[in-house]
N, C-alpha and C positions, 0 to 999 in steps of 0.2 A: 461410213459405207453398215446400214443394219445387220447386226452379226445374226448368222443363225440360229433360232430357238429349238431346242432338242428336247423332247420329251421324255423322260425319266418314269417307269412304270415299277413304282414302289409296290409289291405285292406281298398283302399280310394276311394271314389266316385267322387273325382274330378281329375283331370289332370293337373291343374294349380299350381303356383308358388306365389302367393301372398298373399293367405289368411293366417294366422297365424298357424290354424290346420295344412297345410301343409307343412309350412319349419319345424314345431317342429318334425311331422313325418319324414321327410328328417334328420334333425338332431338327432334325436334317433335310425333310421336304419344306419348313418353314423356310430354314436358313438360306436354302436356294432358291425357293420362292420371294426371298425379300431382297436378298443381294444381286445388284447391277453388276453386269459382265464391265469390268473394266479397261476392255479394250477403245483404241479410239474410234469413236462414233457408234459407238456403242447407243447413248442415250436413255442408259440406265435402265435397259431391258436385261432380265436374267436371263444368262445364258445356258440354263437348265429349266427348264420347267416341269415340275413335279406333277405326276399324276398316280394317285394314291387308292389302290384296288381290295376294297375289303368285301367280307363274306356278306356282309348287311349293314342297315342304318345300326347305330349306336354313338357311343360316347367319344371314339376316333372323329368319326364320320362328324359330329357336331364339333371338334374343335378344329377339325380341318377347313367345316365351313365359315366359322369367325372369321379365320387367318385367311382367307380367300384361297385357300388348294383345292385342285378338283378331285372330285372322289368318282370312283365309279363301283359296281356292287356285282359280284360273282363267286358262287361258293364253290369251292374247290374242296371236294371230296376225299375223304382217304382213297388211294390205291388198294382197297382190300377188296378181300370175300364179295360180296354181293354189288359190292358200287363195282366193278370191273366196267360194266357198260356207263356207270357213269362219267366216270375218270376221263374216257376220250371226248364226249361228249362238253366236260368242262375244258379239256383241254383246246378242244376247235373252239369254243366261245372266247378262248383267252385269246387264238391266235387270231381269230377276227377283229374282239377288241381290243387287241394291239394293232391292228393293218389298219383299223379306222380312226387311231386316235394319232397315228405316224409316228408310234413310240421308235425312238432311237436305241432304248437301251433298259434293258429288265433286270431289278435292284430285287432281290428277294432276302428273306432273314430268318428263314426255317427249312428242316427238312424236307417239307410235303409245298408250300411256296417255291423252293430251289428246285423240285423234281419238275413240277409245272412251268413256271418262268424256264429253267435250264431248256426242257423240249421245247417250247414255246418258241424261245430266241433258237433254237437251231433250225425250226422250219420256217423261221421270218429270213436267216441269215443277221441277227442282230446280237450284238453283246451281249451277256448275261455275270452280274457280278453278284455273287455268293456272301451274304453279312453273317458272320459264324458268331454266334451271341451267348453259345452257351456253351460250358467248359467240360462236356462228355457229348460222345455221339449218339443217337439211337443206334447205331451198329457201326463197325468196321465197313461192312460192305455198304453202307447209305453214303457213308463220307467218302468213298471209294466212289460211287457211282456219279455224287454231288459233283466230285470233282471234277469226272469228266465231261459232266453238265455246264462247267463254270470256268469262262474266260478269266476270271482271276477272283481269286477268294478275299476277302476282309476279315479277319480275327481280329475282336474287341482287345486282346489283350494275347501277350508270348502264350499262358498257358493255355487259352481257345486254340490257337495255332498248331500244338504240339498235341491237341487229343487225342488222335486217333496216326497210325502207322501211317495213312492213306495223305493226312494234310502234313505231318513232321516231314520236315525238309524239302518239301515241294517250291519250285522257283513260284511258282503263282500264289502261294497265299503270302497277304500283308500285312501287318497287324497298324492298325489304328486304332487307340484307347478311345474308347467314348469321350464325346467332348459336350459341357454342359453352360449354360449360361448361368453366372452366379447367382446365386440362392436369394430370393426374395421371402425374409422370413415376416409371422407377423410379431408386432409386440410380444415380450416373452408372457405380459400378465394377459394378455388378450390369448396367446395361445394356451395357456394353462387352464386360462377359463372356458377354452371352446371345447377343449378335452375335460373338463370336473375334474383337475388335479389343484390336489392343496398346492398354496401359492408360494410356498416357502420351503416344502420337501425337496429333497433331493432326488430329480428323476431317471432313472433311464428309460430310454425307449429303444424298441426294434418295429423297424417299418418294414412291408415286404408281406409277400401271402405267409398265411399263419399255417403252417404244415411242416410237419414233423422235419425234412430237409433242410430248414432254418432254423435247425438249432433251438428250437422254443423250448423243449423238455430243458435243456441246459441253459436258459435263458431263467425259466424260473427256479432250477435249483443254485441258482449264483445270486438270488435275493435274498437268503436269508445270511448269508456269509456278508454281503453288503451290508444289511442292517444290524451285523456286527458293529461295526462302525459309525453308520449312519441309523440309526432306528428307525428315522420320518421315511426312508427310501419307498419308493416306489417303481411298478413296472408298468409299463402302459406297450401295448402291444397298437399299432396303425397299419391295417392294410385288411385286406378282403382275407375269410376264414374260409382255409379248404376243410369244406362240409363232411368229404368223403373220408376223411385220415378222420373224423373224429378230433382233430385238433383242440376244438373248443372246449370240448368235455375232458381230454386229456390237461388241459392246460387248470381248468376248474379243480381237476381231481389231483393233482399233485400239488397245487398251492393251498389247497387243503389239509392235504398229509402234511406240507412242510412248515403248515401255522402262518403263511401269510395272503391268504386267501383275500383280504382287508385291502391289500396295498398292490394286489395285482389285475388290470384293467385290460379287456379287451376293446378298443375304442371302433374298431370295423373301418372299412373302408373309406377314404377321403379324396379326391379328384387331386385337392391341393394338398395331400399329404405334406410335401417340401416345407409348405411355410409352415409348417406347425412344429418344425425343427427344433424353433428356439423354446418351444417347453421342455427341451428337454437339457440335463447337464453333461449326459452321456450319452450315445449313440452305440448300443451292443449291436453287433451283427456276428451270430456264433453258426453261421451257415455252413455245411459242410461239404459242399462243393460250389464255385461259382467261378466263373469265366472273369466277371468286372464289375461287381453291383452298383447299380446303380444309385441305393439308398447311401452306401457309402462315399461314392461321390459329393455326392447332394448335400451329406453332412458336412463332408469336410469343403465344400464352399460356402459353406454356414457359419463355417466356425465352430463347430460344434465336435470335441474331440471323440474320437471315436476308438472302440476295442475290436476287432474282428478275429476271425480264425486265419491262421497262415494257410489258408488252402486259394488253388487254382489262381486266379491272376490277383489278389488281393494282396500280395506282398509288392506288385506290380504298383499299387496306389499308396501303398504305406510302408514308410520306412521304420521299424520299428525302434520303438524307444526317442524316436525324433518328430515323425507327422501324425503317428497314434501308437498304439501299442496292438501287437500280435498275441493269439493263443491259440494252444495247440486245440484241433477239432474235438467235440463231442467232452470236451474237460471243462464241466461247470466249476471244481474246484478253481480252477486256474483263472477262470472268466470272474468268479465274485471278487477273487484275489486282487485283479487287476482294478473291476471298478471302486473296490475299496480303496485302494492306491489312491486315486484321481479321487476320491471322496473327502481323503483326506490330505492330501496336497491341490489346493486349488490354482497355485502358480505355476506347476507342471501341467496340471489339464489345458491354464490358458497358455501356454507354451506350447504343447501340442497343437492345438486347434490354429494358433497363428502360423503354427506353421506348416499343417495341414491346408490353410485356405493359401496360403501361397505356393504349393507344390501342385493342389487342383486347379488354379489359375495359371499355371506353368505348364501341367501336361496335360492336361483334361478340361481344354476350355473347348467352346463351340465354334466359337473362329476355326481352334485349331483341325479339330474333326472333318469340317465344311472344307476348307483348304485340299487337305489331303484326299477325301473323298473326289472333291471334284478335280483333282490330278490326275486320279486313277481314270475317271471320265475319260478327259482330253486322252488317257493313255489310248482308253479301250476304241474310242470312237476316231483316234488316229490312225488306226487300222486300218487292213483292208476286211472285210466282213467274215467273223469266222475266223480271223488269222490268228489272234492267240491263242484257239482251242487244236489248230492244226499243227502250230509252230511245236507245241507243247505235249502234241499226241507222239 
């Protein structure tokens, strides 16, 4: 018998394809679209059909189109000030859209989308799953409100699941780590040529948005310490620059002050940044807060040794001294010393890389994440409409 196809509406407030959240949304939607139901008589039909709602056209919509994932567009304005009248209109449009597409379940992944999706789900008597991908709440009140609007909550790490008093200890919060397919990198020489890096230098890379909270100042300040043991060491930032924070100017100023300006490079944003990891001898991830950074998981999958700060969910991904090295946040000296240690000990670097790859494939696989999320969908849709919310109230 042909199984029922249930539409899952993924609600995103961003249309770019550079953030880890957007990439993970795409990965999950693609995995659902590609995986046939294993039930007898399924005939290779996916049990869950993803529909991705975006604020407008852009790189994420293009990626979905190439993968055969249906998209639709609806801007969801902030619920504040002069936009109070726009928000109810957007909510009504969202409810009509969901009704028209016969949406069975709402899946959101930010406070704004959680507010809209949770409210629309309540109006239509549909379940709502809120996906927590950040280690810090916008406010305690917001988390409490979103908990009330969600049937179940998925957090990408235990740190994210404990980020507020509202979420800590709630029986409706589940931890499902982000899962990735194994990273397919370019050949090392090709990746270095693409990034215009010296072919034989020791290269430390930082991947992600170039902004203060990512520890960019610590990365630059660590470079002179690394160059004490590897005078040819270079530091490259791969990711979009947060212009509002003046991050590029701060990197240039600090690098000039420390005398390492020629060895520091801003490579800009690249949609296929993960394929360039092979250009690095080590990935530095000196963030000041994280839930479970995708860049770290990509490097682990790629077999690139990682040095990261012991914040948020990062210690859940890396066992210090076994599958990577952990350092305190805001500590350039410890970061530089750890990078120098790997530069001097390639055997240790290779050991950490191999253990990291094994750990990533065991704990952070796309198949594992998709299976866990699908089981949660099954649980939500196996209950009477709104049952989980009523039971927890």
